[in-house]
TORMI-693649 format. One record per atom (N, C-alpha, C, O): residue number from 1; x, y, z; residue in three letters; atom name. Coordinates in steps of 0.2 Angstrom, whole numbers. Example, Ala and Ser with C-alpha at 12.3 -4.5 7.8 and 13.67 -1.06 7.14 Angstrom:
REM TORMI-693649
PT     n       u       v       w   res   atom
PT     1      66     -28      39   ala      N
PT     1      62     -22      39   ala     CA
PT     1      66     -16      39   ala      C
PT     1      71     -17      42   ala      O
PT     2      64     -11      35   ser      N
PT     2      68      -5      36   ser     CA
PT     2      64       0      39   ser      C
PT     2      67       6      40   ser      O
END
This chain:
REM TORMI-693649
PT     n       u       v       w   res   atom
PT     1     108      69    -208   met      N
PT     1     111      69    -201   met     CA
PT     1     107      72    -196   met      C
PT     1     108      70    -190   met      O
PT     2     103      76    -197   lys      N
PT     2      98      79    -192   lys     CA
PT     2      93      74    -190   lys      C
PT     2      92      74    -184   lys      O
PT     3      91      69    -194   asn      N
PT     3      86      64    -192   asn     CA
PT     3      89      59    -187   asn      C
PT     3      86      57    -182   asn      O
PT     4      96      57    -188   ile      N
PT     4      99      53    -183   ile     CA
PT     4     100      56    -176   ile      C
PT     4      99      53    -171   ile      O
PT     5     101      62    -176   thr      N
PT     5     102      66    -170   thr     CA
PT     5      95      66    -166   thr      C
PT     5      95      65    -160   thr      O
PT     6      90      67    -169   ile      N
PT     6      83      67    -166   ile     CA
PT     6      82      60    -164   ile      C
PT     6      79      59    -158   ile      O
PT     7      83      55    -167   ile      N
PT     7      82      48    -165   ile     CA
PT     7      86      46    -159   ile      C
PT     7      83      43    -154   ile      O
PT     8      92      48    -159   ile      N
PT     8      97      46    -154   ile     CA
PT     8      95      50    -147   ile      C
PT     8      94      47    -142   ile      O
PT     9      93      56    -148   ser      N
PT     9      91      60    -142   ser     CA
PT     9      85      58    -139   ser      C
PT     9      84      58    -133   ser      O
PT    10      80      56    -144   thr      N
PT    10      74      54    -141   thr     CA
PT    10      75      47    -137   thr      C
PT    10      71      46    -132   thr      O
PT    11      79      43    -140   phe      N
PT    11      80      36    -137   phe     CA
PT    11      83      37    -130   phe      C
PT    11      82      34    -125   phe      O
PT    12      88      42    -130   ile      N
PT    12      92      43    -123   ile     CA
PT    12      87      46    -118   ile      C
PT    12      87      44    -112   ile      O
PT    13      83      51    -120   leu      N
PT    13      78      54    -116   leu     CA
PT    13      73      49    -113   leu      C
PT    13      71      49    -107   leu      O
PT    14      70      45    -117   thr      N
PT    14      65      40    -115   thr     CA
PT    14      68      35    -111   thr      C
PT    14      65      32    -106   thr      O
PT    15      74      33    -112   thr      N
PT    15      78      28    -108   thr     CA
PT    15      79      31    -101   thr      C
PT    15      78      28     -96   thr      O
PT    16      81      37    -101   ala      N
PT    16      82      41     -94   ala     CA
PT    16      76      41     -90   ala      C
PT    16      76      40     -84   ala      O
PT    17      71      43     -93   ile      N
PT    17      64      44     -90   ile     CA
PT    17      62      37     -87   ile      C
PT    17      60      36     -81   ile      O
PT    18      63      32     -91   gly      N
PT    18      61      25     -89   gly     CA
PT    18      66      23     -83   gly      C
PT    18      63      20     -78   gly      O
PT    19      72      24     -83   leu      N
PT    19      76      22     -77   leu     CA
PT    19      75      26     -71   leu      C
PT    19      75      23     -65   leu      O
PT    20      73      33     -72   ile      N
PT    20      71      37     -66   ile     CA
PT    20      65      34     -63   ile      C
PT    20      64      33     -57   ile      O
PT    21      60      32     -67   gly      N
PT    21      54      29     -64   gly     CA
PT    21      55      23     -61   gly      C
PT    21      52      21     -56   gly      O
PT    22      59      19     -64   phe      N
PT    22      61      12     -61   phe     CA
PT    22      64      13     -54   phe      C
PT    22      62      10     -49   phe      O
PT    23      69      18     -53   tyr      N
PT    23      72      19     -47   tyr     CA
PT    23      67      22     -42   tyr      C
PT    23      67      20     -36   tyr      O
PT    24      63      26     -44   trp      N
PT    24      58      29     -39   trp     CA
PT    24      53      24     -37   trp      C
PT    24      52      24     -31   trp      O
PT    25      51      20     -41   arg      N
PT    25      46      14     -39   arg     CA
PT    25      50       9     -34   arg      C
PT    25      47       8     -29   arg      O
PT    26      56       7     -36   arg      N
PT    26      60       3     -31   arg     CA
PT    26      61       6     -25   arg      C
PT    26      61       3     -19   arg      O
PT    27      63      12     -24   asn      N
PT    27      64      16     -18   asn     CA
PT    27      58      16     -14   asn      C
PT    27      59      15      -8   asn      O
PT    28      52      17     -17   gly      N
PT    28      46      18     -13   gly     CA
PT    28      44      11     -10   gly      C
PT    28      42      11      -4   gly      O
PT    29      45       6     -14   arg      N
PT    29      44      -1     -11   arg     CA
PT    29      48      -3      -5   arg      C
PT    29      46      -6      -1   arg      O
PT    30      55      -1      -6   gln      N
PT    30      59      -2       0   gln     CA
PT    30      58       2       6   gln      C
PT    30      58      -1      11   gln      O
PT    31      55       8       5   thr      N
PT    31      53      12      11   thr     CA
PT    31      47       9      14   thr      C
PT    31      47       8      20   thr      O
PT    32      42       6      10   gln      N
PT    32      36       3      13   gln     CA
PT    32      38      -3      16   gln      C
PT    32      35      -5      22   gln      O
PT    33      43      -7      14   leu      N
PT    33      45     -13      17   leu     CA
PT    33      48     -12      24   leu      C
PT    33      47     -15      29   leu      O
PT    34      52      -6      24   lys      N
PT    34      55      -5      31   lys     CA
PT    34      50      -2      36   lys      C
PT    34      51      -3      42   lys      O
PT    35      45       1      34   ser      N
PT    35      40       4      38   ser     CA
PT    35      34      -1      40   ser      C
PT    35      30       0      44   ser      O
PT    36      34      -7      37   leu      N
PT    36      29     -12      38   leu     CA
PT    36      29     -14      45   leu      C
PT    36      23     -14      48   leu      O
PT    37      34     -16      48   glu      N
PT    37      34     -19      55   glu     CA
PT    37      32     -14      60   glu      C
PT    37      28     -15      64   glu      O
PT    38      35      -8      59   thr      N
PT    38      34      -3      64   thr     CA
PT    38      26       0      64   thr      C
PT    38      23       1      69   thr      O
PT    39      24       0      58   asp      N
PT    39      17       2      57   asp     CA
PT    39      12      -3      60   asp      C
PT    39       7      -2      63   asp      O
PT    40      14     -10      59   trp      N
PT    40      10     -15      61   trp     CA
PT    40      10     -15      69   trp      C
PT    40       5     -16      72   trp      O
PT    41      16     -14      72   ile      N
PT    41      16     -13      79   ile     CA
PT    41      12      -8      82   ile      C
PT    41       8      -8      87   ile      O
PT    42      12      -2      79   lys      N
PT    42       8       4      81   lys     CA
PT    42       1       3      80   lys      C
PT    42      -3       5      84   lys      O
PT    43      -1      -1      74   phe      N
PT    43      -8      -3      73   phe     CA
PT    43     -11      -7      79   phe      C
PT    43     -16      -6      82   phe      O
PT    44      -7     -12      81   glu      N
PT    44      -9     -17      86   glu     CA
PT    44      -9     -13      93   glu      C
PT    44     -14     -15      97   glu      O
PT    45      -5      -9      94   ser      N
PT    45      -5      -5     100   ser     CA
PT    45     -11      -1     101   ser      C
PT    45     -14       0     106   ser      O
PT    46     -13       2      95   ala      N
PT    46     -19       7      95   ala     CA
PT    46     -25       3      96   ala      C
PT    46     -30       5      99   ala      O
PT    47     -25      -3      93   val      N
PT    47     -31      -8      94   val     CA
PT    47     -31      -9     102   val      C
PT    47     -37      -9     104   val      O
PT    48     -26     -11     105   ala      N
PT    48     -26     -13     112   ala     CA
PT    48     -28      -7     116   ala      C
PT    48     -32      -8     121   ala      O
PT    49     -26      -1     114   ile      N
PT    49     -28       5     118   ile     CA
PT    49     -35       7     116   ile      C
PT    49     -39      10     121   ile      O
PT    50     -37       6     110   gly      N
PT    50     -44       8     108   gly     CA
PT    50     -44      15     105   gly      C
PT    50     -49      19     105   gly      O
PT    51     -38      18     102   asn      N
PT    51     -38      24      99   asn     CA
PT    51     -40      24      92   asn      C
PT    51     -36      21      88   asn      O
PT    52     -46      26      90   ile      N
PT    52     -49      25      84   ile     CA
PT    52     -45      29      78   ile      C
PT    52     -44      26      73   ile      O
PT    53     -43      35      80   glu      N
PT    53     -40      39      75   glu     CA
PT    53     -33      36      73   glu      C
PT    53     -31      36      67   glu      O
PT    54     -29      33      78   thr      N
PT    54     -23      30      76   thr     CA
PT    54     -24      23      72   thr      C
PT    54     -21      21      68   thr      O
PT    55     -30      20      74   ile      N
PT    55     -31      14      71   ile     CA
PT    55     -33      15      63   ile      C
PT    55     -30      12      59   ile      O
PT    56     -36      20      62   asn      N
PT    56     -38      22      55   asn     CA
PT    56     -32      24      51   asn      C
PT    56     -31      22      46   asn      O
PT    57     -28      29      54   ser      N
PT    57     -22      31      51   ser     CA
PT    57     -17      25      49   ser      C
PT    57     -15      25      43   ser      O
PT    58     -15      21      54   tyr      N
PT    58     -10      16      53   tyr     CA
PT    58     -14      10      49   tyr      C
PT    58     -10       7      45   tyr      O
PT    59     -20       9      50   gly      N
PT    59     -23       4      46   gly     CA
PT    59     -23       6      38   gly      C
PT    59     -22       1      34   gly      O
PT    60     -24      12      37   leu      N
PT    60     -24      14      30   leu     CA
PT    60     -17      14      27   leu      C
PT    60     -16      12      21   leu      O
PT    61     -12      16      31   lys      N
PT    61      -5      15      29   lys     CA
PT    61      -4       8      27   lys      C
PT    61       0       6      22   lys      O
PT    62      -6       3      32   leu      N
PT    62      -5      -4      31   leu     CA
PT    62      -8      -7      25   leu      C
PT    62      -5     -11      21   leu      O
PT    63     -14      -5      24   val      N
PT    63     -18      -7      18   val     CA
PT    63     -15      -5      11   val      C
PT    63     -15      -9       7   val      O
PT    64     -12       1      11   tyr      N
PT    64      -9       3       5   tyr     CA
PT    64      -2       1       4   tyr      C
PT    64       2       3      -1   tyr      O
PT    65       1      -3       9   asn      N
PT    65       8      -5       9   asn     CA
PT    65       8     -12       4   asn      C
PT    65       4     -16       6   asn      O
PT    66      12     -12      -1   val      N
PT    66      12     -17      -5   val     CA
PT    66      15     -24      -2   val      C
PT    66      14     -29      -5   val      O
PT    67      18     -23       3   asn      N
PT    67      21     -29       7   asn     CA
PT    67      17     -32      12   asn      C
PT    67      19     -37      16   asn      O
PT    68      11     -30      13   leu      N
PT    68       6     -32      18   leu     CA
PT    68       5     -40      17   leu      C
PT    68       3     -41      11   leu      O
PT    69       5     -44      22   lys      N
PT    69       4     -51      21   lys     CA
PT    69      -4     -52      22   lys      C
PT    69      -7     -49      25   lys      O
PT    70      -6     -58      19   ile      N
PT    70     -13     -60      19   ile     CA
PT    70     -15     -61      26   ile      C
PT    70     -21     -59      28   ile      O
PT    71     -11     -64      30   asn      N
PT    71     -13     -66      37   asn     CA
PT    71     -14     -59      41   asn      C
PT    71     -18     -59      45   asn      O
PT    72     -10     -54      40   gln      N
PT    72     -10     -48      43   gln     CA
PT    72     -17     -44      41   gln      C
PT    72     -20     -41      45   gln      O
PT    73     -18     -45      34   leu      N
PT    73     -25     -42      32   leu     CA
PT    73     -31     -45      35   leu      C
PT    73     -36     -42      36   leu      O
PT    74     -30     -52      36   lys      N
PT    74     -36     -55      39   lys     CA
PT    74     -37     -53      46   lys      C
PT    74     -42     -52      49   lys      O
PT    75     -31     -52      50   ile      N
PT    75     -32     -50      57   ile     CA
PT    75     -35     -43      57   ile      C
PT    75     -39     -41      61   ile      O
PT    76     -33     -38      52   met      N
PT    76     -35     -32      52   met     CA
PT    76     -43     -32      51   met      C
PT    76     -47     -28      54   met      O
PT    77     -45     -36      46   ser      N
PT    77     -52     -37      44   ser     CA
PT    77     -56     -39      50   ser      C
PT    77     -61     -36      51   ser      O
PT    78     -54     -44      54   asp      N
PT    78     -57     -46      60   asp     CA
PT    78     -58     -41      65   asp      C
PT    78     -63     -40      68   asp      O
PT    79     -53     -37      66   thr      N
PT    79     -53     -32      71   thr     CA
PT    79     -57     -26      69   thr      C
PT    79     -61     -24      73   thr      O
PT    80     -57     -24      63   ile      N
PT    80     -61     -19      61   ile     CA
PT    80     -69     -21      61   ile      C
PT    80     -73     -17      62   ile      O
PT    81     -70     -27      59   asn      N
PT    81     -77     -29      59   asn     CA
PT    81     -80     -29      66   asn      C
PT    81     -86     -28      67   asn      O
PT    82     -76     -30      71   leu      N
PT    82     -78     -30      78   leu     CA
PT    82     -79     -23      80   leu      C
PT    82     -84     -21      84   leu      O
PT    83     -75     -18      78   leu      N
PT    83     -76     -11      80   leu     CA
PT    83     -81      -7      76   leu      C
PT    83     -82      -1      78   leu      O
PT    84     -83      -9      70   ile      N
PT    84     -86      -5      65   ile     CA
PT    84     -93      -2      68   ile      C
PT    84     -95       3      66   ile      O
PT    85     -96      -6      71   glu      N
PT    85    -103      -4      74   glu     CA
PT    85    -103       1      79   glu      C
PT    85    -107       6      79   glu      O
PT    86     -98       1      83   ala      N
PT    86     -97       6      88   ala     CA
PT    86     -94      13      85   ala      C
PT    86     -94      18      88   ala      O
PT    87     -90      12      80   his      N
PT    87     -86      17      77   his     CA
PT    87     -87      18      70   his      C
PT    87     -83      15      66   his      O
PT    88     -92      21      67   pro      N
PT    88     -93      21      60   pro     CA
PT    88     -88      25      56   pro      C
PT    88     -88      25      50   pro      O
PT    89     -83      29      59   gln      N
PT    89     -78      32      56   gln     CA
PT    89     -73      28      53   gln      C
PT    89     -68      30      49   gln      O
PT    90     -73      21      55   leu      N
PT    90     -69      16      52   leu     CA
PT    90     -71      13      45   leu      C
PT    90     -68       8      43   leu      O
PT    91     -77      16      43   glu      N
PT    91     -80      13      36   glu     CA
PT    91     -75      14      30   glu      C
PT    91     -75       9      26   glu      O
PT    92     -71      19      30   glu      N
PT    92     -66      20      24   glu     CA
PT    92     -61      14      25   glu      C
PT    92     -59      11      20   glu      O
PT    93     -59      13      31   leu      N
PT    93     -54       8      32   leu     CA
PT    93     -57       1      30   leu      C
PT    93     -53      -3      27   leu      O
PT    94     -63       0      32   lys      N
PT    94     -66      -7      31   lys     CA
PT    94     -67      -8      23   lys      C
PT    94     -65     -13      21   lys      O
PT    95     -68      -3      19   leu      N
PT    95     -69      -3      12   leu     CA
PT    95     -62      -4       9   leu      C
PT    95     -61      -8       4   leu      O
PT    96     -57      -1      12   ala      N
PT    96     -50      -2       9   ala     CA
PT    96     -48      -9      10   ala      C
PT    96     -44     -12       6   ala      O
PT    97     -49     -12      16   ile      N
PT    97     -47     -19      18   ile     CA
PT    97     -51     -23      13   ile      C
PT    97     -48     -28      10   ile      O
PT    98     -57     -22      12   leu      N
PT    98     -61     -26       7   leu     CA
PT    98     -58     -26       0   leu      C
PT    98     -58     -31      -3   leu      O
PT    99     -56     -20      -2   asn      N
PT    99     -53     -19      -9   asn     CA
PT    99     -47     -23      -9   asn      C
PT    99     -45     -26     -14   asn      O
PT   100     -43     -23      -4   lys      N
PT   100     -36     -26      -4   lys     CA
PT   100     -38     -34      -4   lys      C
PT   100     -34     -38      -7   lys      O
PT   101     -43     -36       0   lys      N
PT   101     -44     -44       0   lys     CA
PT   101     -46     -46      -7   lys      C
PT   101     -44     -51     -10   lys      O
PT   102     -50     -42     -11   leu      N
PT   102     -52     -43     -18   leu     CA
PT   102     -46     -43     -22   leu      C
PT   102     -46     -47     -27   leu      O
PT   103     -42     -39     -21   his      N
PT   103     -36     -38     -25   his     CA
PT   103     -31     -45     -24   his      C
PT   103     -29     -47     -29   his      O
PT   104     -31     -47     -18   tyr      N
PT   104     -27     -53     -17   tyr     CA
PT   104     -30     -59     -19   tyr      C
PT   104     -27     -64     -21   tyr      O
PT   105     -37     -59     -20   gly      N
PT   105     -41     -65     -22   gly     CA
PT   105     -42     -65     -29   gly      C
PT   105     -45     -70     -31   gly      O
PT   106     -40     -61     -33   arg      N
PT   106     -42     -60     -40   arg     CA
PT   106     -38     -66     -44   arg      C
PT   106     -32     -68     -41   arg      O
PT   107     -41     -68     -49   gln      N
PT   107     -37     -73     -53   gln     CA
PT   107     -34     -70     -59   gln      C
PT   107     -37     -66     -63   gln      O
PT   108     -28     -71     -60   leu      N
PT   108     -24     -68     -66   leu     CA
PT   108     -26     -72     -72   leu      C
PT   108     -27     -78     -72   leu      O
PT   109     -26     -68     -77   gln      N
PT   109     -29     -70     -84   gln     CA
PT   109     -24     -74     -88   gln      C
PT   109     -25     -76     -94   gln      O
PT   110     -18     -74     -86   trp      N
PT   110     -13     -77     -91   trp     CA
PT   110     -10     -83     -88   trp      C
PT   110      -6     -87     -91   trp      O
END
């Protein structure tokens, strides 16, 4: 009788941990989806003004957003390539954009 109790409690515990992780991930993706449009507008306005710190911070937020579209990534890449020579502090953002492009361009093995 003791073995069945251990098996059932282990099953319940692992199921609960899995459901909590699923909810947490889904909630994070929904939050990113809600903030994508406002972050994009702030990034574009920072580019128009020329505020490098804001470009860097919102650019990194956008690159790590899972809902970023390929055409938005291309626009970001073109913008950063124009600014990188005058502002070397954008190097981290440039590398993050490159990694995201490689991620989008990968071929799935299945």
